[in-house]
C-alpha positions in Angstrom: 0.0 0.0 0.0 2.9 2.4 0.7 4.3 1.9 -2.7 1.0 2.6 -4.3 0.5 5.8 -2.4 4.1 6.9 -3.2 3.5 6.3 -6.9 0.3 8.3 -6.9 2.0 11.1 -5.0 4.8 11.2 -7.6 2.4 11.3 -10.5 0.5 14.2 -8.8 3.7 16.1 -8.4 4.6 15.6 -12.0 1.3 16.9 -13.2 1.7 20.0 -11.0 5.2 20.8 -12.3 4.0 20.6 -15.9 1.4 23.3 -15.4 3.8 25.7 -13.6 5.5 28.1 -16.1 9.2 28.5 -15.7 10.6 32.0 -15.8 12.3 32.8 -19.1 15.7 34.3 -18.9 16.7 36.6 -21.8 20.1 35.6 -23.1 22.2 38.5 -24.4 24.6 37.7 -27.2 28.1 38.5 -26.3 29.3 38.8 -29.9 31.2 42.0 -30.6 30.8 43.8 -34.0 33.8 45.5 -35.5 33.6 49.3 -36.2 33.5 50.4 -39.8 34.1 53.8 -41.4 30.4 54.6 -41.0 30.8 54.6 -37.2 33.5 57.2 -37.2 32.5 60.7 -36.2 33.7 63.3 -38.7 35.4 66.4 -37.1 34.2 68.5 -40.1 30.5 69.6 -40.4 29.2 70.8 -43.8 26.7 73.6 -43.4 24.0 72.8 -46.0 22.3 76.2 -45.4 25.1 78.8 -45.5 22.7 81.7 -45.4 21.2 80.6 -42.1 23.4 82.9 -40.0 22.7 85.8 -42.4 19.0 85.4 -42.0 19.5 85.4 -38.2 21.5 88.6 -38.6 24.5 87.1 -36.6 26.8 86.4 -39.5 30.0 88.3 -39.5 30.4 91.4 -41.8 34.0 92.3 -42.6 34.4 95.8 -41.3 37.8 96.6 -42.7 39.3 100.1 -42.2 37.3 103.3 -42.1 39.4 104.9 -44.8 39.4 101.9 -47.1 38.2 102.6 -50.6 36.6 99.1 -51.1 33.9 99.0 -48.5 33.0 95.4 -47.5 30.8 95.7 -44.5 27.9 93.8 -46.1 26.8 90.2 -46.8 25.8 90.8 -50.5 26.0 93.9 -52.6 24.8 95.0 -56.0 27.5 95.6 -58.6 26.7 97.3 -61.9 29.2 97.1 -64.8 28.6 99.1 -68.0 30.4 99.1 -71.4 29.8 100.8 -74.7 27.1 98.3 -75.7 26.1 96.2 -72.8 25.0 96.3 -69.1 25.8 93.7 -66.5 24.3 93.4 -63.0 25.7 91.1 -60.4 25.0 90.2 -56.8 28.4 89.7 -55.1 29.2 88.2 -51.8 31.8 89.8 -49.5 34.2 87.0 -50.4 34.2 88.1 -54.0 32.0 85.3 -55.4 29.2 86.1 -57.8 25.9 84.8 -56.6 23.4 86.1 -59.2 24.2 87.3 -62.7 22.2 89.1 -65.4 23.4 90.8 -68.5 22.1 92.2 -71.8 24.7 89.9 -73.5 22.4 87.0 -72.8 20.4 86.1 -75.8 17.2 85.4 -73.9 17.2 89.0 -72.7 18.8 90.8 -75.7 16.2 89.4 -78.3 13.4 91.4 -76.5 15.3 94.7 -76.5 15.6 97.3 -79.2 19.0 98.5 -78.0 21.1 97.1 -75.2 22.2 100.3 -73.4 19.2 102.7 -73.3 16.9 103.5 -70.4 14.4 100.8 -71.5 17.2 98.2 -71.4 18.2 99.2 -67.9 14.7 99.0 -66.6 13.9 95.6 -68.2 17.3 94.2 -67.0 16.3 95.3 -63.5 13.0 93.4 -63.8 14.9 90.2 -64.8 17.5 90.7 -62.1 15.0 91.2 -59.3 13.1 88.1 -60.4 16.2 86.0 -60.2 17.0 87.4 -56.8 13.6 86.6 -55.4 13.7 83.1 -56.8 17.1 82.6 -55.1 15.7 83.9 -51.7 17.4 87.3 -51.7 15.0 90.0 -50.4 17.6 92.6 -49.4 21.1 93.5 -50.3 23.6 96.4 -50.0 23.6 99.1 -52.7 26.5 101.6 -53.0 24.6 104.0 -55.3 23.9 107.2 -53.5 20.9 109.5 -54.1 23.0 112.0 -56.0 24.1 109.4 -58.5 20.5 108.4 -59.0 19.5 112.0 -59.8 22.4 112.4 -62.2 21.8 109.2 -64.2 18.4 108.3 -65.5 19.5 104.8 -66.5 20.7 103.9 -63.0 17.5 105.4 -61.5 15.3 103.3 -63.8 17.2 100.1 -62.9 16.9 100.7 -59.2 13.2 101.6 -59.5 12.6 98.2 -61.1 14.3 96.5 -58.2 12.2 98.4 -55.6 9.0 97.8 -57.6 9.8 94.1 -57.6 9.9 93.9 -53.8 13.6 94.0 -53.0 15.1 96.2 -50.3 18.4 98.0 -51.3 19.6 98.1 -47.7 20.7 95.2 -45.5 19.5 94.8 -41.9 22.1 95.6 -39.3 24.1 92.9 -37.7 22.8 91.7 -34.3 25.1 92.0 -31.4 24.3 90.4 -28.0 23.4 92.9 -25.3 25.9 93.8 -22.6 25.2 94.2 -19.0 25.8 98.0 -19.1 23.4 98.6 -22.1 20.4 100.7 -21.3 18.1 99.0 -23.8 18.2 95.4 -25.0 17.6 94.8 -28.7 15.0 92.2 -29.6 16.4 89.0 -31.0 15.6 88.8 -34.7 14.8 85.0 -34.6 12.0 85.5 -32.1 8.6 85.8 -33.8 5.6 87.1 -31.9 2.0 86.5 -32.8 1.3 90.2 -33.6 4.3 90.3 -35.9 2.9 87.4 -37.9 -0.5 89.1 -38.3 0.8 92.6 -39.1 4.0 91.9 -41.0 4.9 89.8 -44.0 7.7 87.4 -43.6 8.9 88.0 -47.2 7.6 89.2 -50.5 6.3 86.6 -52.9 8.0 85.9 -56.1 6.1 87.7 -58.9 5.5 86.3 -62.3 7.9 87.7 -64.9 5.8 89.0 -67.7 7.1 89.6 -71.2 9.4 92.5 -71.7 
């Protein structure tokens, strides 16, 4: 009788142990992977938006010397080059690189002009130039032409009027400098946008459609 009871007791224990779930232990693989060139951190960072600091008004402007003839305290400036037959307008960076270019030597512009160096040519070239500036995202740049030069030359005045009518400002915003502890007034940061500014001001002029000359 004792052997029978013991066998029943063992079978009961076996049935109970089968129903109990054992805790599962997660095994972590100890295999090490070798580093490749993709895992290396590059010490050089390529800025894919080089005009970001200019839009924030914190990019550096080369001041130079006060008596220096070639003034370079700007980010981009308008350069006009004239010859006996043609006119060329360029948007030049302070590093000397040409960003935007338009000239009456281009056949796509010259075929719509009667002559390439009269007042009408200057005005229409300004329309083409401002359209290219707005397409590239330039809404303001520096212009060295004074008011006296505009009054003396009707051609230059018509060119600059075409730029202003197209929605471009001929003056760059000043560079932002952080406030010091002794400053009486603190300048507002240009990258902070308030709700009333969005409702009252336009963030930038739209690119107009370029009609036929």
